[in-house]
C-alpha positions in Angstrom: -46.5 -34.1 116.4 -47.4 -35.3 112.9 -44.9 -33.0 111.2 -42.1 -34.3 113.2 -43.2 -37.8 112.3 -43.1 -36.9 108.6 -39.7 -35.2 108.6 -37.6 -38.4 108.6 -39.6 -39.9 105.8 -39.8 -36.6 104.0 -36.1 -35.8 103.9 -35.0 -39.4 103.4 -36.9 -39.8 100.1 -36.6 -38.3 96.7 -39.6 -36.2 95.9 -41.0 -36.6 92.5 -43.6 -34.6 90.7 -46.2 -32.9 92.7 -48.8 -34.6 90.6 -49.5 -38.3 90.3 -49.0 -40.4 87.2 -51.1 -38.8 84.4 -54.5 -40.4 83.8 -56.5 -38.0 81.7 -60.3 -37.7 82.1 -62.9 -35.2 80.8 -64.4 -32.9 83.4 -67.9 -31.4 82.9 -68.1 -28.0 81.4 -68.7 -26.5 84.9 -65.3 -26.2 86.6 -65.1 -28.3 89.8 -65.1 -26.4 93.1 -66.1 -27.0 96.7 -68.3 -24.4 98.3 -69.5 -24.2 101.9 -71.9 -21.3 102.9 -71.2 -19.0 105.9 -71.5 -15.5 107.2 -68.2 -14.5 105.6 -66.7 -16.4 102.7 -62.9 -17.1 102.4 -61.7 -18.2 99.0 -59.0 -20.7 98.3 -57.1 -21.4 95.1 -55.3 -24.7 95.0 -53.6 -26.8 92.3 -55.6 -30.0 92.6 -56.4 -31.1 89.1 -53.9 -30.3 86.4 -55.4 -29.2 83.1 -54.2 -29.8 79.6 -52.8 -26.6 78.2 -54.6 -27.0 74.9 -58.1 -27.1 76.5 -57.7 -24.1 78.8 -60.0 -21.1 78.2 -58.5 -18.3 76.1 -61.4 -16.0 77.1 -62.6 -15.7 73.5 -65.1 -18.6 73.6 -66.8 -20.7 76.2 -64.8 -23.9 76.9 -66.5 -27.1 75.8 -64.9 -29.2 78.4 -61.7 -29.5 80.4 -59.3 -32.4 80.3 -57.6 -33.2 83.6 -54.2 -34.8 83.4 -53.6 -35.7 87.0 -54.3 -35.1 90.7 -51.9 -33.4 93.0 -51.7 -35.5 96.2 -50.3 -32.7 98.3 -52.4 -30.0 96.6 -55.6 -31.6 97.9 -54.1 -32.1 101.3 -53.3 -28.5 101.5 -56.9 -27.7 100.6 -58.0 -30.0 103.4 -55.8 -28.1 105.9 -57.6 -24.9 104.7 -61.0 -26.6 105.5 -59.6 -28.0 108.8 -58.7 -24.4 109.9 -62.1 -23.0 109.0 -63.9 -25.7 110.9 -61.6 -25.3 113.9 -62.3 -21.5 113.9 -66.1 -22.1 113.6 -65.9 -24.3 116.7 -64.0 -21.7 118.7 -65.8 -19.8 121.4 -63.1 -17.0 121.4 -62.3 -16.4 117.7 -65.3 -14.9 115.7 -67.8 -16.4 118.2 -70.8 -14.9 116.3 -69.5 -15.4 112.8 -69.5 -18.5 110.8 -66.9 -18.7 108.1 -67.7 -20.3 104.8 -65.3 -21.2 102.0 -65.1 -21.6 98.3 -62.3 -23.9 97.1 -61.2 -23.3 93.5 -58.9 -25.4 91.3 -56.3 -23.3 89.4 -55.1 -26.3 87.4 -51.5 -25.4 88.1 -51.8 -22.8 85.3 -51.9 -19.0 85.0 -55.1 -19.2 82.9 -56.8 -21.3 85.4 -55.7 -19.2 88.3 -56.9 -16.0 86.7 -60.2 -17.5 85.6 -61.0 -18.9 89.1 -60.0 -15.6 90.7 -62.2 -13.6 88.5 -65.0 -16.1 89.0 -64.7 -15.8 92.7 -64.8 -12.0 92.7 -67.8 -11.7 90.3 -69.6 -14.8 91.7 -70.1 -16.0 88.0 -69.1 -19.2 86.2 -68.1 -17.2 83.2 -66.9 -14.0 84.8 -67.4 -10.6 83.5 -65.0 -8.1 85.0 -66.4 -5.4 87.3 -69.8 -7.0 87.4 -71.3 -9.0 90.2 -74.6 -10.6 89.3 -75.2 -12.6 92.4 -75.5 -11.4 96.0 -74.5 -13.4 99.0 -72.2 -13.4 102.0 -69.3 -10.9 101.9 -66.0 -12.3 100.6 -63.1 -11.6 103.0 -60.0 -12.8 101.2 -58.5 -15.3 98.9 -55.9 -17.9 99.9 -53.5 -19.1 97.3 -51.9 -20.1 95.1 -49.2 -22.8 94.8 -46.6 -21.5 92.4 -45.2 -18.0 92.3 -46.1 -17.5 88.7 -49.7 -18.1 89.5 -49.7 -15.9 92.6 -48.1 -13.0 90.6 -51.0 -13.1 88.1 -53.6 -13.3 90.8 -51.9 -10.6 92.9 -51.9 -8.1 89.9 -55.6 -8.7 89.5 -56.6 -8.6 93.1 -54.4 -5.6 93.7 -56.7 -3.5 91.4 -59.6 -4.1 93.8 -57.5 -4.0 97.0 -58.8 -7.4 97.7 -56.7 -9.3 100.3 -54.7 -12.3 99.1 -52.7 -14.5 101.4 -50.4 -17.0 99.8 -49.1 -20.1 101.4 -46.5 -21.2 98.9 -45.2 -18.3 96.8 -41.8 -17.0 97.8 -40.8 -14.9 94.8 -39.0 -11.8 96.1 -40.8 -9.4 93.7 -44.1 -10.1 95.6 -42.7 -8.1 98.5 -43.1 -4.9 96.4 -46.2 -3.3 97.8 -46.4 -0.8 94.9 -47.0 -3.5 92.4 -48.8 -5.9 94.7 -50.5 -3.8 97.4 -52.9 -6.5 98.6 -50.6 -9.5 98.7 -49.4 -11.2 101.9 -48.0 -14.6 102.6 -47.5 -16.9 105.4 -44.0 -17.8 104.5 -40.8 -15.8 103.9 -39.4 -14.3 100.7 -36.7 -16.1 98.9 -34.4 -13.2 99.6 -35.2 -13.4 103.4 -34.3 -17.1 103.4 -31.2 -16.3 101.3 -30.2 -13.7 103.9 -30.8 -16.3 106.6 -28.5 -18.8 105.0 -25.7 -16.3 104.6 -25.9 -15.7 108.3 -25.2 -19.5 108.7 -22.1 -19.0 106.6 -21.0 -16.2 108.8 -21.8 -18.0 112.0 -19.6 -21.0 111.1 -16.8 -18.6 110.1 -16.5 -19.9 106.6 -14.6 -17.2 104.7 -14.0 -18.9 101.3 -17.1 -20.1 99.5 -18.6 -20.9 96.1 -22.0 -19.6 95.1 -24.2 -21.7 92.8 -27.2 -19.7 91.6 -30.0 -20.2 89.1 -29.6 -18.0 85.9 -32.8 -16.1 86.5 -34.0 -13.1 88.3 -34.2 -14.9 91.7 -30.7 -16.4 91.2 -29.2 -13.0 90.3 -30.9 -11.3 93.3 -30.0 -14.0 95.8 -26.3 -14.2 94.7 -26.1 -10.5 94.7 -27.7 -10.3 98.2 -25.4 -13.0 99.5 -22.3 -11.2 98.2 -23.5 -7.9 99.8 -24.0 -9.6 103.2 -20.9 -11.8 103.1 -18.3 -9.3 102.0 -18.6 -6.9 104.9 -18.4 -9.9 107.2 -15.0 -10.9 105.8 -16.2 -13.7 103.6 -14.8 -14.0 100.1 -16.5 -15.6 97.1 -14.0 -17.7 95.1 -16.5 -18.4 92.2 -20.1 -17.4 91.5 -21.6 -19.8 89.0 -25.0 -19.0 87.3 -26.5 -22.2 86.0 -28.8 -21.7 83.0 -32.5 -22.6 83.3 -32.3 -25.1 80.4 -30.3 -28.2 80.9 -27.0 -27.1 79.2 -24.7 -30.0 79.8 -21.7 -28.1 78.4 -22.2 -25.3 81.0 -22.8 -27.9 83.7 -19.5 -29.6 82.8 -17.6 -26.4 82.8 -18.9 -25.5 86.2 -18.0 -28.9 87.5 -14.4 -28.6 86.2 -14.0 -25.3 87.9 -15.4 -26.6 91.1 -12.9 -29.5 90.9 -10.0 -26.9 90.9 -11.5 -24.8 93.6 -10.0 -24.7 97.1 -13.3 -23.6 98.8 -15.1 -26.4 100.6 -18.4 -24.7 101.2 -21.0 -24.3 98.4 -23.9 -21.9 98.9 -26.8 -23.1 96.7 -29.6 -21.1 95.1 -30.7 -23.6 92.5 -33.8 -25.4 91.2 -34.1 -29.0 92.0 -33.3 -30.3 88.6 -30.0 -28.3 88.2 -29.1 -29.1 91.8 -29.1 -32.8 90.9 -27.2 -32.3 87.7 -24.4 -30.5 89.5 -24.1 -33.2 92.1 -24.2 -36.0 89.5 -21.4 -34.2 87.6 -19.3 -34.0 90.8 -19.5 -37.7 91.2 -17.3 -38.2 88.1 -14.4 -36.0 89.4 -12.2 -36.3 92.4 -14.0 -33.9 94.7 -14.5 -34.6 98.4 -15.2 -33.0 101.8 -17.6 -30.3 100.6 -20.3 -28.7 102.7 -23.4 -27.7 100.8 -25.6 -25.0 102.3 -29.1 -24.3 100.9 -32.1 -22.3 102.0 -34.3 -25.2 101.3 -34.4 -28.6 103.0 -35.8 -30.1 99.7 -32.3 -29.7 98.2 -30.9 -31.6 101.1 -33.4 -34.4 100.6 -32.6 -34.6 96.9 -28.8 -34.6 97.5 -28.8 -37.2 100.2 -30.7 -39.8 98.1 -28.1 -39.8 95.3 -26.0 -43.0 95.4 -22.4 -42.4 96.2 -22.9 -38.8 97.3 -21.0 -39.4 100.5 -17.8 -39.3 98.3 -18.5 -35.7 97.5 -20.2 -34.3 100.6 -18.9 -34.0 104.1 -22.1 -32.4 105.5 -25.2 -30.5 104.4 -27.2 -27.6 105.9 -30.7 -26.5 105.0 -33.3 -24.2 106.4 -37.0 -24.8 107.0 -39.1 -21.8 108.0 -40.7 -22.3 111.4 -44.5 -22.4 110.7 -47.3 -23.1 113.1 -48.5 -26.7 113.2 -52.0 -27.7 112.5 -52.5 -29.8 115.6 -55.1 -32.6 115.0 -54.9 -32.4 111.2 -53.4 -35.9 110.7 -56.4 -37.4 112.6 -58.8 -35.1 110.6 -57.2 -36.4 107.3 -57.2 -40.0 108.5 -61.0 -39.9 109.1 -61.8 -38.3 105.8 -64.3 -40.3 103.7 -66.0 -39.3 100.4 -69.4 -40.2 101.8 -69.2 -37.5 104.4 -68.7 -34.7 102.0 -70.6 -35.4 98.7 -70.4 -31.7 97.8 -66.6 -32.0 97.4 -66.1 -32.3 93.7 -62.4 -33.2 94.1 -62.3 -36.0 96.7 -63.4 -38.9 94.4 -60.6 -38.3 91.9 -58.2 -37.8 94.7 -59.4 -41.1 96.2 -58.9 -42.9 92.9 -55.3 -41.7 92.5 -54.4 -42.2 96.1 -55.7 -45.8 96.4 -55.3 -46.7 92.8 -58.9 -47.7 92.4 -62.0 -46.9 90.4 -65.5 -46.0 91.6 -68.1 -48.7 90.5 -70.3 -46.3 88.5 -67.3 -45.1 86.4 -66.2 -48.6 85.3 -68.2 -49.8 82.3 -66.4 -53.2 82.2 -65.8 -55.1 85.4 -62.6 -57.1 85.4 -60.6 -58.7 88.1 -57.7 -56.4 87.3 -59.6 -53.3 88.3 -59.8 -52.5 92.0 -63.0 -50.8 93.1 -63.1 -47.9 95.5 -65.3 -48.5 98.5 -64.9 -45.1 100.2 -64.0 -46.8 103.4 -60.3 -46.7 102.8 -58.2 -44.8 105.3 -55.6 -42.2 104.6 -53.9 -42.9 107.9 -51.2 -45.0 106.3 -51.1 -43.0 103.1 -48.9 -40.1 104.2 -47.3 -38.8 101.0 -43.6 -38.2 101.5 -43.5 -34.8 99.9 -41.2 -31.9 100.8 -44.0 -29.3 100.7 -45.4 -30.5 104.0 -44.9 -27.1 105.4 -47.4 -25.7 103.0 -50.1 -27.5 104.9 -49.2 -25.5 108.0 -48.9 -22.3 105.9 -52.4 -22.6 104.5 -53.7 -23.4 108.0 -51.9 -20.2 109.2 -53.3 -18.1 106.3 -56.9 -18.9 107.3 -56.1 -18.0 111.0 -54.6 -14.7 110.0 -57.7 -13.8 108.0 -60.0 -14.8 110.9 -57.9 -12.7 113.4 -57.9 -9.8 111.1 -61.6 -10.0 110.7 -62.1 -10.1 114.4 -59.7 -7.2 115.0 -61.6 -5.2 112.4 -65.0 -5.8 114.1 -63.5 -5.2 117.6 -61.8 -2.0 116.4 -65.0 -0.7 114.9 -67.0 -1.3 118.2 -64.3 0.5 120.3 -64.4 3.6 118.1 -68.1 3.8 117.8 -68.0 2.6 114.2 -69.9 -0.6 114.2 -68.5 -2.8 111.5 -71.0 -5.5 110.6 -69.4 -8.8 109.6 -72.1 -8.8 106.8 -71.2 -5.4 105.5 -67.5 -4.4 105.0 -65.2 -3.6 102.2 -62.2 -5.7 101.3 -59.8 -2.8 101.7 -60.9 -2.4 105.4 -60.0 -6.0 106.1 -56.7 -5.5 104.2 -55.7 -2.6 106.4 -56.3 -4.8 109.5 -54.7 -7.9 108.0 -51.4 -6.1 107.5 -51.2 -5.3 111.2 -52.5 -8.5 112.6 -50.5 -10.1 115.4 -51.7 -13.3 117.2 -50.8 -16.7 118.4 -52.0 -19.9 116.7 -53.4 -22.8 118.8 -49.9 -24.4 119.0 -48.5 -21.1 120.4 -46.7 -19.8 117.3 -46.4 -16.1 117.1 -47.8 -14.8 113.8 -47.2 -11.3 112.3 -46.4 -9.7 109.0 -43.6 -7.3 108.2 -44.0 -4.1 106.2 -43.7 -6.1 102.9 -46.5 -8.5 103.9 -44.0 -11.4 104.5 -44.3 -13.6 107.5 -41.9 -12.8 110.3 -40.8 -16.3 111.3 -37.9 -18.3 112.6 -35.9 -20.7 110.5 -35.1 -24.2 111.7 -31.6 -25.4 110.8 -31.2 -29.0 109.7 -27.9 -30.7 109.2 -27.3 -33.8 107.1 -24.9 -35.5 109.4 -22.7 -38.1 107.7 -22.6 -41.5 109.4 -19.9 -44.2 108.9 -22.4 -46.0 106.6 -22.4 -43.0 104.2 -25.9 -41.9 104.9 -27.0 -38.4 105.9 -29.9 -38.3 108.4 -31.2 -34.8 108.8 -31.0 -33.5 112.4 -32.5 -30.3 113.8 -29.5 -28.5 115.2 -30.7 -24.9 115.7 -32.7 -22.0 114.5 -32.3 -18.5 113.2 -34.3 -15.8 115.0 -36.3 -13.5 112.8 -35.7 -9.8 112.1 -38.6 -8.4 114.1 -38.0 -4.7 113.5 -36.3 -2.9 110.7 -33.3 -2.0 112.9 -32.8 -5.5 114.3 -30.9 -8.3 112.7 -31.3 -12.1 112.5 -29.5 -14.2 115.0 -28.2 -17.8 114.6 -28.8 -19.9 117.7 -27.6 -23.5 117.7 -28.9 -26.0 120.2 -25.5 -26.2 121.9 -25.6 -22.4 122.3 -29.1 -22.5 123.8 -28.1 -25.4 126.2 -31.2 -27.3 125.0 -31.1 -31.0 125.8 -32.3 -32.8 122.6 -31.5 -36.2 121.4 -29.4 -36.2 118.2 -29.3 -32.4 118.2 -25.6 -32.0 118.5 -24.0 -30.4 115.5 -21.1 -32.4 114.1 -17.8 -31.0 113.3 -17.6 -29.3 109.9 -14.5 -28.6 107.9 -13.1 -25.1 107.7 -13.3 -23.3 104.4 -10.6 -20.6 104.2 -8.3 -19.3 101.5 -5.6 -18.9 104.1 -5.1 -20.5 107.5 -5.9 -18.3 110.4 -3.1 -16.1 111.7 -2.3 -16.9 115.3 -1.8 -14.3 118.0 1.5 -12.7 117.5 1.1 -12.6 113.7 -0.6 -10.1 111.4 -2.2 -10.6 108.0 -0.3 -9.5 104.9 -2.5 -9.4 101.8 -1.4 -11.4 98.8 -0.9 -9.3 95.7 -3.9 -9.6 93.3 -5.9 -12.0 95.6 -9.1 -11.3 97.5 -8.7 -10.0 101.1 -9.4 -13.5 102.5 -6.1 -14.7 100.9 -3.2 -13.5 103.0 0.1 -14.6 104.5 0.9 -14.4 108.2 3.9 -12.2 109.3 5.2 -12.2 112.8 4.9 -8.9 114.6 8.2 -6.9 114.9 9.8 -6.0 118.2 7.7 -3.6 120.2 4.4 -4.6 118.6 1.9 -7.3 119.4 -1.3 -9.0 118.2 -3.4 -10.5 120.9 -6.1 -11.9 118.7 -6.4 -14.1 115.6 -6.4 -12.7 112.1 -5.4 -9.1 113.1 -4.9 -6.9 110.1 -1.9 -5.2 111.6 0.1 -5.4 114.8 -0.4 -2.9 117.6 2.3 -0.8 119.2 3.1 -1.6 122.9 3.0 1.4 125.2 6.4 3.0 125.9 6.5 1.5 129.4 6.0 -2.0 128.0 7.6 -4.4 125.5 6.2 -7.2 123.4 6.5 -10.8 124.7 8.6 -13.5 122.9 5.4 -14.8 121.2 4.4 -11.2 120.4 0.9 -11.9 121.7 0.9 -9.4 124.6 2.9 -6.6 126.2 4.9 -7.0 129.4 6.1 -4.2 131.7 9.7 -3.0 131.1 12.1 -2.8 134.0 14.6 0.0 134.6 18.2 -0.9 134.1 21.6 0.7 134.4 25.2 -0.4 135.0 25.1 -1.0 138.7 27.8 -1.8 141.2 26.0 -5.0 142.1 26.2 -6.5 138.6 29.2 -8.7 137.8 30.4 -6.4 135.1 30.0 -3.3 137.2 31.6 -5.0 140.2 34.7 -6.0 138.1 35.0 -2.6 136.5 34.9 -1.0 140.0 37.6 -3.3 141.3 39.8 -2.5 138.3 39.3 1.2 138.8 40.2 1.0 142.5 43.2 -1.2 141.7 44.5 1.3 139.1 43.9 4.2 141.5 45.7 2.3 144.3 48.5 1.4 142.0 49.0 5.1 141.0 49.0 6.0 144.7 51.5 3.2 145.4 53.8 4.5 142.6 53.5 8.0 144.0 54.6 6.7 147.3 57.6 5.0 145.8 58.6 8.2 144.0 58.2 10.2 147.2 60.3 7.8 149.1 63.1 7.8 146.5 62.6 11.5 145.5 66.4 12.2 145.6 67.4 9.3 143.5 68.7 10.0 140.0 65.8 8.2 138.3 63.2 10.2 140.1 65.1 13.5 139.6 65.8 12.8 136.0 62.1 12.2 135.5 61.1 15.7 136.6 59.6 15.1 140.0 57.0 17.8 139.9 55.4 16.7 136.6 55.7 13.0 137.7 53.8 13.8 140.9 51.1 15.7 139.0 50.8 13.0 136.4 50.4 10.3 139.0 47.7 12.3 140.9 45.8 12.9 137.6 46.1 9.2 136.7 44.7 8.2 140.1 41.7 10.6 139.5 41.3 9.2 136.0 40.8 5.7 137.5 38.5 7.0 140.2 36.3 9.0 137.7 35.3 5.7 136.2 33.3 5.1 139.3 31.0 8.1 138.4 29.8 6.0 135.5 28.5 3.2 137.7 25.3 3.2 139.6 21.9 4.9 138.9 22.5 8.2 137.1 21.5 11.2 139.1 21.7 14.9 138.4 25.0 15.3 140.2 26.7 12.3 138.7 25.5 13.3 135.2 27.1 16.8 135.8 30.4 15.3 137.0 30.8 12.3 134.7 32.1 13.7 131.4 33.4 17.0 132.9 35.6 15.2 135.5 36.8 12.7 132.9 37.7 15.5 130.4 39.5 17.7 132.9 41.6 15.0 134.7 42.6 13.4 131.4 43.5 16.8 130.0 45.8 17.3 133.0 47.3 13.8 132.5 47.9 14.3 128.8 49.2 17.8 129.2 51.7 16.6 131.8 53.0 14.0 129.4 53.2 16.8 126.7 55.1 19.0 129.1 57.6 16.2 129.9 58.1 15.4 126.2 58.5 19.1 125.2 61.1 19.5 128.0 63.2 16.7 126.5 62.9 18.0 123.0 63.7 21.6 123.9 66.6 20.6 126.1 68.4 19.0 123.2 68.1 22.3 121.3 70.0 24.3 124.0 73.6 24.2 122.7 75.0 27.5 124.2 74.7 29.2 127.5 72.3 32.1 127.4 70.2 30.7 124.6 66.7 32.1 124.5 65.1 28.7 124.3 66.6 28.1 127.8 63.8 30.2 129.2 61.3 27.4 128.3 63.3 25.0 130.5 62.7 27.1 133.6 61.1 25.3 136.6 57.7 27.0 136.1 57.4 26.6 132.4 56.2 23.0 132.5 53.7 23.8 135.2 52.4 26.8 133.3 51.9 24.7 130.2 49.8 22.1 132.2 47.8 24.9 133.8 47.1 26.7 130.5 46.1 23.6 128.6 43.9 22.4 131.5 42.3 25.8 132.0 41.1 25.8 128.4 39.4 22.5 129.0 37.9 23.8 132.2 36.5 26.8 130.3 34.9 24.5 127.7 33.3 22.4 130.5 32.1 25.5 132.3 30.4 26.7 129.1 28.9 23.2 128.7 27.5 23.2 132.2 26.2 26.7 131.9 24.4 26.4 128.6 23.1 22.8 128.2 24.3 20.5 131.0 23.9 16.7 131.0 20.9 15.3 132.7 19.4 11.9 133.6 17.2 10.4 130.8 15.2 7.2 130.1 16.2 5.4 126.9 13.2 3.5 125.6 14.8 2.4 122.3 18.2 0.7 123.0 16.9 -2.4 124.9 13.4 -3.6 124.1 12.8 -5.3 127.4 14.3 -2.5 129.6 14.2 1.2 130.2 17.9 2.3 130.3 18.5 5.0 132.8 21.4 7.0 131.4 22.9 10.5 131.2 21.8 12.6 128.2 24.8 14.7 127.2 22.8 17.9 126.7 24.4 20.0 124.0 26.0 17.6 121.5 28.1 20.4 120.0 29.9 21.4 123.1 30.3 17.8 124.2 32.1 17.0 120.9 34.2 20.2 121.3 35.4 18.9 124.7 36.2 15.5 123.3 37.8 17.0 120.2 40.0 19.2 122.3 41.2 16.2 124.3 41.7 14.2 121.2 43.7 17.0 119.5 45.9 17.3 122.6 46.5 13.5 122.7 47.4 13.4 119.0 49.8 16.4 119.5 51.4 14.7 122.5 51.9 11.5 120.6 53.4 13.3 117.6 55.9 15.1 119.8 56.8 11.9 121.7 57.1 10.0 118.4 59.6 12.6 117.1 61.6 12.4 120.3 61.7 8.7 120.5 65.4 8.5 119.3 66.9 10.8 121.9 69.3 9.2 124.4 67.2 7.3 126.9 69.7 7.5 129.7 68.5 11.0 130.4 64.7 10.6 129.7 62.0 8.1 129.0 60.9 9.3 125.5 60.5 5.8 124.2 58.2 5.0 127.2 56.3 8.2 126.6 55.8 7.3 122.9 54.7 3.8 123.8 52.2 5.0 126.4 50.7 7.7 124.2 50.4 5.1 121.4 48.4 2.9 123.8 46.3 5.9 124.8 45.5 6.9 121.2 44.8 3.3 120.1 42.3 2.8 123.0 40.3 6.0 122.2 40.5 5.4 118.4 39.0 2.0 118.9 36.5 3.5 121.4 34.7 5.6 118.8 33.3 2.9 116.4 32.7 0.5 119.3 30.8 3.2 121.3 28.4 3.8 118.4 27.9 0.1 117.7 26.4 -0.8 121.1 23.3 0.3 122.9 22.0 0.8 126.4 24.2 0.3 129.4 26.8 -1.3 127.1 27.9 2.1 126.0 28.7 3.0 129.6 30.7 -0.2 130.0 32.7 0.6 126.8 33.5 4.1 128.0 34.6 2.9 131.5 36.8 0.2 129.8 38.4 2.9 127.6 39.0 5.1 130.6 40.6 2.3 132.6 42.6 1.0 129.6 44.0 4.4 128.7 44.8 5.0 132.4 46.6 1.7 132.7 48.5 2.4 129.5 49.9 5.7 130.7 50.6 4.4 134.2 52.3 1.2 133.0 54.1 2.7 130.1 55.7 5.6 131.9 56.1 4.6 135.6 56.3 0.8 135.8 59.8 0.7 134.1 61.1 3.3 136.6 59.6 1.4 139.5 61.3 -1.7 138.2 64.7 0.1 138.3 64.1 1.7 141.7 62.8 -1.4 143.4 64.4 -4.4 141.6 67.6 -2.9 140.2 68.8 -0.3 142.6 72.3 -0.5 141.0 71.0 1.4 138.0 69.8 4.2 140.2 73.4 5.5 141.1 75.7 8.3 139.9 78.4 5.8 138.8 75.9 4.0 136.6 74.9 7.4 135.1 78.5 8.3 134.4 79.0 5.0 132.7 75.9 5.8 130.7 77.4 9.2 129.8 80.4 7.7 128.2 78.3 5.3 126.2 76.2 8.2 125.1 79.2 10.2 124.0 80.3 7.3 121.8 76.8 7.2 120.3 77.0 11.0 120.0 80.0 10.8 117.7 78.1 8.5 115.5 75.2 10.8 115.6 77.4 13.8 114.7 78.6 12.0 111.6 74.9 11.5 110.7 74.2 15.1 111.7 71.3 14.1 113.9 72.3 15.9 117.2 74.5 18.9 118.2 78.3 18.6 118.4 78.3 18.2 122.2 75.8 17.1 124.8 73.9 20.0 126.4 75.4 20.9 129.7 72.0 21.1 131.1 71.6 17.3 131.0 75.1 16.7 132.3 74.4 18.9 135.2 70.9 17.6 136.2 71.7 14.0 135.6 74.8 14.0 137.8 72.6 14.9 140.7 74.3 18.2 141.5 71.2 20.3 141.2 67.5 19.2 142.0 66.2 21.2 139.1 62.8 20.0 137.8 63.4 20.1 134.1 63.6 16.4 133.5 
C-alpha cells in the first residue's frame, strides 16, 4: 500500500510550498495541455504550471505569451492519477466495456483567471473561447474534474452551473460549495470543511473533554466552523472557555494577545480551525510561555505534521489528534508513476518541465551553453525514489475517485436508458443527463471503497483518526488509532470508533492516555453538581446528597429521592431497604423497662399486702385505709400499663395505651387529692355539728375519686368514639428504619386528656403544698407534698424531652416517665410507713401516739400564738388517732 508507505514520511516532514523553487520560463502563446482522444472526453483542471499574475489574460486582448514561475510537483502527480484512472477504466471489461474514455488536461496556473479561461476553452473547444459558441465538433464532453484550491473551484462552479455541466472537485472543501442553489452542478470526492469540523467535535465529545479552547481563522470558514463546533458541543455538555479568531494577516500583536490568554487558560484541549501559517505562529508563541500538557485537535493531519516538526514542541504538547478522510486508494499507481518516462508520452506538454524540476536537470536542446555545472536530463530517470513528501497525498486518491464516479455515472445513464426503452448513446447525451445520474451514483472502487454522494454533492466517507503519540525522546509519531463512521442518511449521526473499541489487532494502534480537560473535577456517585455563580455550566462544585437522597452516577445534576420503603446508603450512592422497628421486649432497653415495671407493680402489691396484714395498726388506720388500698392498686396498674407501650403496636394496644394510662393515673392522683383534702378539711372542723364535717364522712373521699375519675373516663370514651388511636408507620423519624408506632388520632382530645390529668396533678400538688405544715403525727402531708413534687417534676421534664426525640425513643421516654412518676408516688407516700411498720414497730403503738399528742399540744400553743391553727386540736383527730374508732377519714 503506497499510501501507507508515504504516511510516516508525509507526517514527519514539514511541507513547504506546493510549487518548487521559482525558475521562470516563457511558454508559447498556445497554452499547454494534454489531450487524448476517446468516445467520451473527461476534462481535468490542475495547477501544474504557476503563471505570473502580470501576464495573465484579462480577456481584453490576446496574450502574447505566458511566463511560468514554477512547477507543482504534487499537481502533476494528481494529473497523472487522473490519467491512471482513465487508462484503468479503458482496460476494464466490466466498466464501460464499449466506450473509450479520452481526456483533456488543462493547466489553471493556480489562478482564477487561468481556471476560468481553461474551463471556457474546454466547453467551447476553442483556444480563445467565445462564450456560448462551439466551433469544433468532436466526442461529447462528460464532465470536468478540478480544481485544486477552493477559490478556483468556486469560479469554475459558477460558470459550469450555468450550463448544468458536471464538475467533480478533488481538493476544494469550502463549505459554501455545498449550496446546490448557487452551485447546482458541483460535486466533490472529499468532504466539506464543516463536515470534517463536525467530525472533529465528535472526537471532543468521545473523549469527554468538557473544557476546551477554539482557535479559528478570522474568515468565513473560521466563523462557520467555530459556530458549528459550539452548536454541537454545547448540547453535549462541553463548555468553551475561549474562542479566538486569528486574523488572516500576520498580526503579531493579536497573536501575542491570544498566547497570553492561552497561558492563563485552564483548558488543556485546543480545537483548531486555522491556516497552516497561523497555526505555526501560535505554536511558536506558546514556546515562549510556560504552557505544557496541551492536546491539540485538528480536522487536518497537515496541522499535526506542521506542529510535530517544530523544535521543542514537546514542551507544549502532550498529544495531538488529526483527521484524514478515508478515500479509495489508487492501487498500482506508485508503479505507474515509477515507470513514467517522457519518451513514452511526447504529447504531454507538462512532463518535460516536471522532469527538469524534479531531477534538477535541463534537456539538451534547451541548453545553449554546455558546462560541467549543468546536469542534462536523459529521460531515463526514475520517479521510484522521488516520492515527494507532501501532505496532499490524499488528493491523488480523490482525483482517481472522481474519474471513477464519472465513469460509473456514465454507465448507469446508459444502462438506465436501455432498461426504460430510451436508448442513450454514449456519443449523444446532454451534460445535465449525466449530472442527474452522477448525483445518485453508488459504487465500489477497485480497492473496495464504497463511494456515494450526499444531497449536497459531498462525498460520504469515513475519517481516519491519527494521534501524535509522544515518546520519551519528545517526538510524536502519528499512529492510526480509529475512525469516524459517516453520516449515511439525514437522520443518522456520525460515530467514533477507536481500534480498542473495535477489537482490531493492529501494531502501534493503541491510543495512549490523554489528559482530562475539565473546568471542575467529576462529581463521584453520592454527590450532585452545584453550578458556580456566573460561570459556565461545566464549572460546578460537588455537594453530597442529603439524607434520603442518592446519586448513583457521576456528575448528576441533582440527587434523586429514595422510595419511602428505602433509605440512602452511607455513601449516598444507592438506596437500601428500610427495616421495621419498634421498642420490643427483646431489646435491652425494652427488657430493662419491662423489669422495672414488673418490679414496681410487685412492690405496690407487696406494700398492699403489708397494709392488709397490719390493717388495725395506728399507722395504717391513720393513713385512711380505703384510700390507701385504692392508691396502691392504681399504682400497681400504673406500673403495669407501661407494658402496653412495649412490643409491636396493634389495634388493641393502641386503643389501650393512652386511655389506660390516663384513667389509672387519674385514679392515683385523685386518691392523693382526696387524702390531702381530708387532712386540710379536718383541721377546719373546730365544733361538733359543723357543716364541713359532712365532707369528712366515709363516702366523701371515695365519691371524690369516683367523680374525678369518671370525668377522665368520659373524655377517653369520646376520644375512642370519635378518632381513636391506630397503628402507623413513621417514615421520617429514623432514616434507616420504619418506626411502627401508635398514631394518637385526634390531637385535640388527646391533649384535653393530658391537660385534665396535668390540671389535676397541679391542683393536688398545690393543696399538698399548703398542708405541708400540719402536724405530721396524724398525717403524711409532707410525704404527699414530696411525692406530688416528684410527680409534677417528672411530667414537666417529660414534655420538652418528648418533643426532642424521634421514633421509638419517644415511647421509651413516655415509659420512663410513667415508671418514674409511679415510683415517686409509691416511694414518697408508702415507703416511710412501711419503714415504721416493719423496722420500727414501737412507733406504731397507742402509747407512742399519746406521747406524740402531748408534743403536738406544746407546738399547738406556739401555733396559737402565731394564729396559725385553731385554739384546740380537733376532736376528730384525737378520736381516730387513738384507735377507738376505725373510721376511714385519715
